[in-house]
C-alpha positions in Angstrom: -136.5 31.5 66.0 -135.4 28.5 63.9 -133.8 30.8 61.3 -131.7 32.5 64.0 -130.5 29.1 65.2 -129.6 28.1 61.7 -127.8 31.4 61.2 -125.9 30.8 64.4 -125.0 27.3 63.2 -123.8 28.8 59.9 -121.6 31.3 62.0 -120.0 28.3 63.7 -119.3 26.7 60.4 -117.8 30.0 59.2 -115.5 30.2 62.3 -114.4 26.6 61.7 -113.7 27.4 58.1 -111.6 30.4 59.2 -109.7 28.1 61.5 -109.1 25.7 58.7 -108.0 28.5 56.4 -105.7 29.8 59.2 -104.2 26.3 59.6 -103.7 26.1 55.8 -101.9 29.4 55.7 -99.7 28.3 58.6 -98.9 25.1 56.7 -98.2 27.1 53.6 -96.0 29.4 55.7 -94.0 26.4 57.0 -93.6 25.0 53.5 -92.5 28.4 52.1 -89.8 28.5 54.8 -88.2 25.4 53.2 -87.8 27.2 49.9 -84.6 29.1 49.0 -86.5 32.4 49.2 -87.4 31.8 52.9 -87.0 35.4 54.1 -89.5 36.8 51.5 -92.1 34.0 52.3 -91.8 34.8 56.1 -92.5 38.4 55.6 -95.5 37.6 53.3 -96.9 35.1 55.7 -96.5 37.5 58.6 -98.8 39.9 56.8 -101.4 37.3 56.2 -101.3 36.2 59.9 -101.9 39.8 60.9 -104.9 39.9 58.6 -106.2 36.6 60.0 -105.8 37.8 63.6 -107.8 40.9 62.7 -110.5 38.6 61.2 -110.6 36.4 64.3 -111.0 39.5 66.5 -113.9 40.5 64.4 -115.5 37.0 64.6 -115.1 37.0 68.4 -116.9 40.3 68.6 -119.6 39.0 66.3 -120.1 35.8 68.4 -120.4 38.0 71.5 -123.0 40.1 69.8 -124.9 37.0 68.6 -124.8 35.5 72.2 -126.4 38.7 73.5 -129.0 38.6 70.8 -129.6 34.9 71.5 -130.3 35.7 75.1 -132.8 38.4 74.2 -134.4 36.2 71.6 -134.6 33.3 74.1 -136.5 35.5 76.5 -138.8 36.7 73.8 -139.4 33.1 72.7 -140.2 32.0 76.2 -142.6 34.7 76.5 -144.1 33.8 73.1 -144.3 29.9 73.3 -143.9 29.4 76.9 -141.1 28.6 79.2 -141.4 24.9 78.8 -140.6 24.8 75.2 -137.8 27.3 75.8 -136.1 25.3 78.5 -136.6 22.2 76.5 -134.3 23.6 73.7 -131.8 25.2 76.0 -129.4 22.3 76.5 -129.2 21.8 72.8 -128.5 25.5 72.2 -126.0 25.6 75.1 -124.2 22.7 73.7 -123.9 24.4 70.3 -122.7 27.6 72.0 -120.2 25.6 74.1 -119.0 24.0 70.9 -118.5 27.4 69.3 -116.7 28.7 72.4 -114.5 25.6 72.4 -113.7 26.1 68.7 -112.9 29.7 69.3 -110.6 28.8 72.2 -108.9 26.2 70.1 -108.5 28.8 67.3 -106.9 31.3 69.7 -104.7 28.6 71.1 -103.6 27.6 67.5 -103.1 31.3 66.8 -100.7 31.7 69.8 -98.8 28.6 68.8 -98.4 29.8 65.2 -97.5 33.3 66.5 -94.7 31.8 68.6 -93.6 29.7 65.6 -93.7 32.9 63.5 -91.5 34.7 66.1 -89.1 31.8 66.1 -89.0 31.8 62.3 -88.4 35.6 62.3 -85.4 35.1 64.6 -84.2 32.3 62.4 -84.6 34.6 59.4 -82.5 37.4 61.0 -79.9 34.9 62.0 -79.8 33.5 58.5 -79.6 37.0 57.0 -76.7 37.8 59.3 -74.9 34.6 58.3 -75.6 35.4 54.6 -74.1 38.9 55.1 -71.0 37.5 56.6 -70.8 35.0 53.8 -71.3 37.8 51.2 -68.5 39.9 52.9 -66.2 36.9 52.9 -67.0 36.1 49.2 -66.5 39.8 48.3 -63.1 39.8 49.9 -62.2 36.6 48.2 -63.5 38.1 44.8 -61.3 41.2 45.3 -58.3 39.0 46.1 -59.0 36.9 42.9 -59.3 40.1 40.9 -56.0 41.4 42.2 -54.4 38.1 41.4 -55.9 38.3 37.9 -54.6 41.8 37.4 -51.1 40.8 38.4 -51.3 37.8 36.1 -52.4 40.0 33.2 -49.6 42.4 33.9 -47.1 39.6 34.0 -48.5 38.3 30.7 -48.3 41.8 29.2 -44.6 42.0 30.2 -43.9 38.6 28.7 -45.7 39.6 25.5 -43.6 42.8 25.3 -40.4 40.9 26.0 -41.4 38.4 23.3 -42.2 41.2 20.9 -38.8 42.8 21.5 -37.1 39.4 20.9 -39.1 39.0 17.7 -38.0 42.5 16.6 -34.4 41.6 17.5 -34.7 38.3 15.5 -36.1 40.2 12.5 -33.2 42.7 12.7 -30.8 39.8 13.0 -32.4 38.1 9.9 -31.9 41.3 8.0 -28.3 41.6 9.1 -27.7 38.0 8.1 -29.2 38.7 4.7 -27.0 41.8 4.3 -23.9 39.8 5.4 -24.8 37.1 2.8 -25.0 39.8 0.2 -21.7 41.2 1.3 -20.1 37.7 1.4 -21.3 37.2 -2.2 -19.8 40.5 -3.1 -16.5 39.5 -1.3 -16.4 36.3 -3.3 -16.6 38.4 -6.4 -13.9 40.7 -5.1 -11.7 37.7 -4.1 -12.0 36.4 -7.7 -11.1 39.8 -9.0 -8.3 40.1 -6.5 -6.9 36.7 -7.6 -7.0 37.9 -11.1 -5.2 41.1 -10.1 -2.7 39.1 -8.1 -1.9 37.2 -11.3 -1.5 40.5 -13.1 0.7 41.9 -10.3 2.8 38.8 -10.3 3.3 39.3 -14.0 4.2 42.9 -13.4 6.6 41.9 -10.6 8.3 39.4 -13.0 8.7 42.2 -15.6 10.0 44.5 -12.9 12.5 41.9 -11.7 13.6 41.4 -15.2 14.1 45.1 -15.6 16.0 45.3 -12.4 18.2 42.5 -13.5 18.8 44.2 -16.8 19.7 47.4 -14.9 21.9 45.2 -12.8 21.1 47.6 -9.9 23.9 49.8 -11.2 22.0 53.0 -11.1 19.4 54.9 -9.1 15.9 54.0 -10.0 13.9 57.1 -11.2 10.2 57.6 -10.4 8.4 58.6 -13.5 4.8 59.6 -14.3 4.0 56.4 -16.1 4.3 54.5 -12.8 0.9 56.1 -11.9 -0.9 55.0 -15.0 -3.3 53.0 -12.9 -5.0 56.2 -11.9 -6.2 56.6 -15.5 -8.3 53.4 -15.5 -11.9 54.5 -15.4 -14.4 53.5 -12.7 -17.4 55.0 -14.4 -18.5 55.8 -17.9 -21.2 58.0 -19.4 -24.3 55.9 -20.1 -27.3 57.4 -21.8 -30.2 56.3 -19.5 -33.8 56.0 -20.5 -34.9 58.9 -18.2 -33.8 62.5 -19.0 -31.3 64.3 -16.8 -32.8 66.4 -14.0 -32.9 70.1 -14.1 -35.1 71.6 -11.4 -34.6 70.8 -7.7 -38.3 70.1 -7.0 -38.5 67.8 -10.0 -35.4 66.0 -8.6 -36.9 65.5 -5.1 -40.1 64.1 -6.7 -38.0 61.6 -8.8 -36.2 60.4 -5.7 -39.5 59.8 -3.8 -40.9 57.9 -6.7 -37.8 55.8 -6.9 -38.0 54.9 -3.3 -41.6 53.7 -3.8 -40.7 51.7 -6.8 -37.8 49.9 -5.0 -40.0 49.1 -2.0 -38.8 51.5 0.7 -40.8 53.8 2.8 -38.7 56.9 3.6 -39.9 59.8 5.8 -40.1 63.0 3.9 -38.2 64.8 6.7 -35.3 62.4 6.5 -35.0 62.6 2.7 -35.1 66.4 2.9 -32.4 66.4 5.7 -30.2 64.1 3.6 -30.6 66.2 0.5 -29.9 69.4 2.3 -26.8 68.0 4.0 -25.4 67.1 0.6 -26.0 70.6 -0.7 -24.0 72.0 2.2 -21.0 69.8 1.5 -18.9 73.0 1.0 -19.4 73.8 4.7 -20.0 70.3 6.0 -17.7 67.9 4.3 -19.3 64.7 5.3 -22.9 63.4 5.7 -23.1 60.4 8.1 -26.1 58.0 8.7 -25.7 56.6 12.2 -27.7 54.0 14.0 -28.1 50.3 14.7 -27.6 47.8 11.9 -30.4 47.0 9.5 -32.2 50.4 9.4 -31.5 51.2 5.7 -28.6 53.5 6.2 -26.7 52.2 3.2 -29.9 52.0 1.0 -30.6 55.7 1.4 -27.6 57.1 -0.4 -27.6 54.3 -3.0 -31.2 54.8 -4.0 -30.9 58.6 -3.8 -27.9 58.6 -6.2 -29.7 56.2 -8.6 -32.7 58.5 -8.8 -30.6 61.6 -9.1 -28.2 60.3 -11.7 -25.2 60.5 -9.4 -22.3 58.0 -9.7 -22.3 56.0 -6.5 -19.0 54.5 -5.2 -19.3 52.3 -2.0 -16.2 51.6 0.0 -16.3 48.9 2.7 -14.1 50.2 5.6 -12.0 47.5 7.3 -11.0 47.5 11.0 -7.3 47.4 10.0 -7.4 50.8 8.2 -5.0 53.2 9.9 -3.7 55.6 7.2 -4.8 57.5 4.0 -3.1 54.7 2.0 -6.0 52.4 2.8 -8.3 55.0 1.3 -6.3 56.1 -1.8 -3.7 53.4 -2.4 0.1 53.0 -2.1 3.3 52.9 -4.1 4.6 49.4 -4.7 8.4 49.7 -4.8 8.8 46.1 -5.8 7.0 46.8 -9.1 7.7 50.5 -9.3 4.0 51.1 -9.7 1.3 53.0 -7.8 -1.6 50.8 -6.8 -4.6 53.1 -6.6 -7.9 52.2 -4.9 -11.2 52.5 -6.7 -11.8 55.8 -4.8 -8.5 57.2 -6.0 -9.3 56.3 -9.6 -12.8 57.8 -9.2 -11.6 61.0 -7.7 -9.0 61.4 -10.5 -11.8 60.7 -13.1 -14.1 63.4 -11.6 -11.6 66.2 -10.7 -11.3 68.9 -13.4 -7.7 69.9 -12.7 -5.0 67.4 -14.0 -1.6 67.5 -15.6 -1.9 68.3 -19.3 -0.3 65.0 -20.4 -1.8 62.8 -17.7 -5.6 62.5 -18.0 -8.1 59.7 -17.3 -9.2 57.6 -20.1 -12.8 58.8 -19.5 -13.3 62.3 -18.2 -16.3 62.6 -15.8 -15.5 66.1 -14.3 -18.8 67.5 -15.5 -20.9 65.0 -13.5 -21.5 64.1 -9.8 -19.8 61.5 -7.7 -21.0 60.1 -4.3 -18.4 58.0 -2.5 -19.8 56.1 0.6 -17.7 54.9 3.5 -19.7 51.9 4.6 -19.4 51.1 8.4 -16.8 53.9 8.5 -16.3 53.6 12.3 -15.1 50.0 12.1 -11.7 51.7 12.2 -10.7 55.1 13.7 -11.9 57.7 11.3 -9.2 60.0 12.5 -6.5 57.6 11.3 -7.5 57.0 7.7 -9.7 60.0 6.9 -8.4 62.9 9.1 -6.0 64.4 6.5 -8.6 64.1 3.7 -11.3 65.6 6.0 -9.1 68.6 6.6 -8.5 69.0 2.9 -12.3 68.8 2.2 -12.9 71.6 4.7 -10.7 74.0 2.6 -13.2 73.8 -0.3 -15.2 76.6 1.4 -13.2 79.1 -0.6 -15.5 78.4 -3.6 -14.8 77.1 -7.1 -11.4 75.4 -7.3 -8.9 76.7 -9.9 -5.3 76.0 -11.0 -4.3 78.9 -8.6 -6.0 77.7 -5.4 -6.6 73.9 -5.6 -3.2 72.8 -4.3 -4.1 73.2 -0.5 -7.1 70.9 -0.9 -5.2 68.2 -2.8 -3.1 65.2 -1.8 0.1 64.9 -3.8 0.8 61.3 -5.0 3.6 62.2 -7.5 5.9 65.2 -7.0 6.7 65.5 -10.7 10.0 65.0 -12.5 12.4 67.0 -14.7 15.3 65.5 -16.6 16.6 63.9 -19.8 15.0 60.9 -21.4 16.9 58.0 -23.0 17.4 60.1 -26.1 18.8 63.0 -24.1 15.8 65.2 -24.6 14.7 67.5 -21.8 11.4 66.2 -20.3 9.2 67.8 -17.7 6.5 65.7 -16.0 4.0 67.6 -13.9 3.0 66.5 -10.3 -0.1 64.4 -9.9 -2.5 65.4 -7.1 -5.8 63.9 -6.0 -8.6 66.0 -4.5 -12.4 65.9 -4.0 -13.8 68.5 -6.4 -17.1 70.4 -5.7 -18.9 67.6 -7.6 -17.9 65.0 -5.0 -20.3 64.4 -2.1 -18.9 62.2 0.7 -21.3 60.2 2.8 -20.7 57.5 5.4 -22.6 55.0 7.5 -21.8 53.9 11.0 -23.2 51.3 13.3 -23.5 52.0 17.0 -22.5 48.8 18.8 -19.7 47.2 20.8 -17.6 46.5 17.6 -17.3 50.1 16.4 -15.6 53.3 17.3 -17.4 56.5 18.3 -16.9 59.7 16.3 -14.7 62.4 17.7 -15.7 66.1 18.0 -13.5 66.9 15.1 -15.6 64.7 12.8 -18.9 65.7 14.3 -18.0 69.4 13.8 -17.4 68.8 10.1 -20.3 66.5 9.4 -24.1 66.4 9.4 -24.9 63.2 11.4 -28.4 61.8 10.7 -29.3 59.5 13.6 -31.6 56.6 12.8 -33.3 56.4 16.2 -35.4 53.2 15.6 -34.8 49.9 13.7 -38.0 50.5 11.6 -37.0 53.9 10.2 -37.1 52.5 6.7 -40.0 49.9 6.4 -39.6 47.2 3.8 -42.7 46.6 1.8 -43.6 44.4 -1.1 -40.9 44.5 -3.8 -41.9 46.1 -7.0 -42.1 44.1 -10.1 -40.2 44.8 -13.3 -37.0 46.6 -13.9 -36.3 50.3 -13.0 -35.4 52.8 -15.7 -32.0 54.4 -15.4 -31.5 58.1 -15.1 -29.1 60.1 -17.2 -26.3 61.6 -15.2 -26.8 64.8 -13.2 -24.5 67.5 -14.3 -22.2 69.4 -11.8 -23.5 72.8 -13.0 -27.1 71.7 -12.3 -26.3 70.6 -8.8 -24.3 73.8 -8.0 -27.3 75.9 -9.2 -29.4 74.4 -6.4 -26.8 75.4 -3.7 -27.7 78.7 -1.9 -25.4 81.1 -0.1 -26.3 82.7 3.3 -27.0 86.4 3.1 -25.9 88.6 6.1 -28.7 89.0 8.7 -30.9 86.6 6.7 -31.7 84.4 9.8 -31.4 86.7 12.7 -33.9 84.9 14.9 -32.1 81.6 14.3 -28.8 83.2 15.1 -30.1 84.4 18.4 -31.4 81.0 19.2 -28.1 79.4 18.4 -26.2 82.0 20.4 -28.5 81.3 23.4 -27.8 77.6 23.1 -24.1 78.2 22.8 -24.0 80.2 26.1 -25.7 77.3 27.8 -23.2 74.8 26.2 -20.4 76.9 27.4 -21.5 76.1 31.0 -21.0 72.4 30.2 -17.6 73.4 28.7 -18.9 72.1 25.3 -19.6 75.1 23.1 -19.5 75.0 19.3 -17.2 77.1 17.2 -17.8 79.7 14.4 -17.3 77.0 11.7 -20.2 75.0 13.1 -22.3 78.1 13.4 -21.8 79.0 9.7 -22.4 75.4 8.7 -25.8 75.4 10.5 -26.8 78.7 8.8 -25.8 77.2 5.4 -28.1 74.3 6.2 -31.0 76.7 6.8 -30.3 78.5 3.5 -30.4 75.3 1.5 -33.3 73.5 3.2 -35.7 72.6 0.5 -39.3 71.5 1.3 -42.0 73.1 -1.0 -44.7 71.8 1.4 -43.6 74.3 4.1 -43.8 78.1 4.3 -40.7 80.1 4.9 -41.2 80.3 8.7 -41.9 76.6 9.0 -39.0 75.7 6.8 -36.5 77.7 9.0 -37.9 76.2 12.2 -37.6 72.7 11.0 -34.2 73.2 9.5 -33.0 74.7 12.8 -34.5 71.8 14.7 -32.6 69.4 12.4 -29.3 71.1 13.0 -29.8 71.2 16.8 -30.4 67.4 16.7 -27.5 66.7 14.3 -24.8 68.9 15.7 -25.6 70.3 19.2 -27.3 67.4 21.0 -24.5 64.9 20.4 -22.2 67.3 22.3 -24.2 66.7 25.4 -23.7 63.0 25.5 -22.4 61.7 28.9 -23.6 64.6 31.0 -24.9 63.7 34.5 -28.6 64.3 34.5 -28.8 65.0 38.2 -25.9 67.4 38.4 -26.9 69.3 35.3 -30.7 69.1 35.7 -31.1 72.9 36.0 -29.0 73.7 32.9 -30.6 71.0 30.8 -34.0 72.5 31.8 -32.8 75.8 30.2 -31.8 73.9 27.0 -35.3 72.4 27.0 -36.8 75.9 27.3 -34.9 77.1 24.2 -35.8 74.0 22.2 -39.5 74.4 23.1 -39.5 77.8 21.3 -39.0 76.0 18.0 -42.4 74.2 18.4 -40.9 71.0 16.9 -42.5 68.0 18.7 -40.0 65.3 17.4 -37.0 67.3 18.7 -38.8 67.9 22.0 -39.7 64.3 22.5 -36.2 63.1 21.6 -34.7 65.5 24.1 -37.1 64.3 26.7 -36.0 60.7 26.1 -32.4 61.6 26.4 -32.7 63.9 29.5 -35.7 62.6 31.5 -34.6 60.4 34.4 -37.8 58.3 34.1 -37.3 57.4 30.5 -33.4 57.3 30.6 -32.5 55.2 33.5 -28.7 55.3 32.8 -28.4 58.6 34.6 -26.5 60.3 31.8 -27.6 62.2 28.7 -27.9 59.7 25.9 -28.8 61.3 22.5 -29.9 58.8 19.9 -31.6 61.1 17.4 -35.3 61.7 16.9 -37.9 59.7 15.1 -38.0 60.9 11.5 -41.5 59.3 11.1 -42.7 61.4 14.0 -43.2 64.5 11.8 -45.7 62.6 9.5 -48.1 61.3 12.2 
């Protein structure tokens, strides 16, 4: 019996211990609620409280079972030791039982209190989570707003960077222009010094002429004689034996030109070099090769370096805004001195032409070699004013090799000739003097496209190959080479003419059909091209030389070049909206050539998204584009 009572006492202690543990867990639960991770602690504590409730229910059932067992054992004990002893211990046992019941009641009361506290904390948790969700939504919206602001700021920064890059590019171009102007100023200083010298010589000649006039006493009519044109005999060039041999084969010549560009520090696209070389070869059909674009793109460097590498005599001419007649190009007759004052171009032409009067020849004959005059900034003045007559004469060279019998239509007469008696009474016949560009003369020109220049007329475009330099970085300056460059022996006229090919009938039937289709579309714009232009384009196809391409690729690229040089400039100024359907047909014809640079250039000129002017604006294609 005593063991049972002791076990019952131990059970009471166990219940008390459970209550203490329950209180400890509740205290831990309250402490965890103060932590930042309150929601997680509440859920964990709720699980523990459920387990404790389950344990309390089990203990309650066990107490009830022990109470029943106590009653049975009490009865048995009373029977065993007597009622007296049993009733003597009853108050003590009852007191212990009452203490256990009181502890259990207190435990239940504490459980209900903590349950209510748990419910309150659960509600507080839900309220806190809702408030946190609202805060998260607000912060999310604020973050999205900040991201939008950041994106706009980055776009503004990108625009400013692009604008700054454009300004830097413009400044670089201006620096290059300034350098070029300085070089030209230095050259002008030299020309001024030379001009002053020549002025002194002219004044001396004037003095002599005045003395002669005084001697003649103005009594007779002054006779124009051949000797008045002796200035034409003065040589501009001379034959110099260079260190490099004269070129013979065309492929060898192109390789020499490419190496020379590398040595001099210029990067030139292969397609641009081939187009320039081919344009010169077709000078019989296209009298002029023009490099057009903004200043500082290397337009003047291209013909200069090409002529150096080829062994062609290069004669630059700086066009002035005041030029308005052929006299500015070739010279004039000074009646005060009774002398013809030739320009360097006139002297060079006379030196390189192979037909001259028998008794009036240049001091140094260069008729077996090649000459390249360059009209620098040719559109500073109206080309039609000073070059129109000469351009018409150049076109007449299409008849082939010039001879004594057929050269007169292509020549400009500067002295009509003279027949009469000399001072000794002897009959004298002096032949006429005529200047012309022989088949060994290759005219090139450069033109800037800005507000200070004149645009080319259709007459000039129809007779020229115009190479548009679409971007300021078409020729990229790199580190200058060290050391001096070896000179090339002069290229012979016969060698050059051996490279020139003639068009065979029906040789380019597909190309002819493509050009005919384009011409029909151009007729709808009232801007068709004539038979002369058609023949010139076929001549370009026949003379296009690029050993890296097969025959089909060579013809496609040459045809794309000619469409860009000759046909696209005719569309300038067309309204993109009114002519959208017809321009789309032009685009379809161009796409058949499978030439991406031409297609992209046409898109830039005709697409209303890329060209915001609303009018077709052709600026050529990117020559570097073919090499990417």
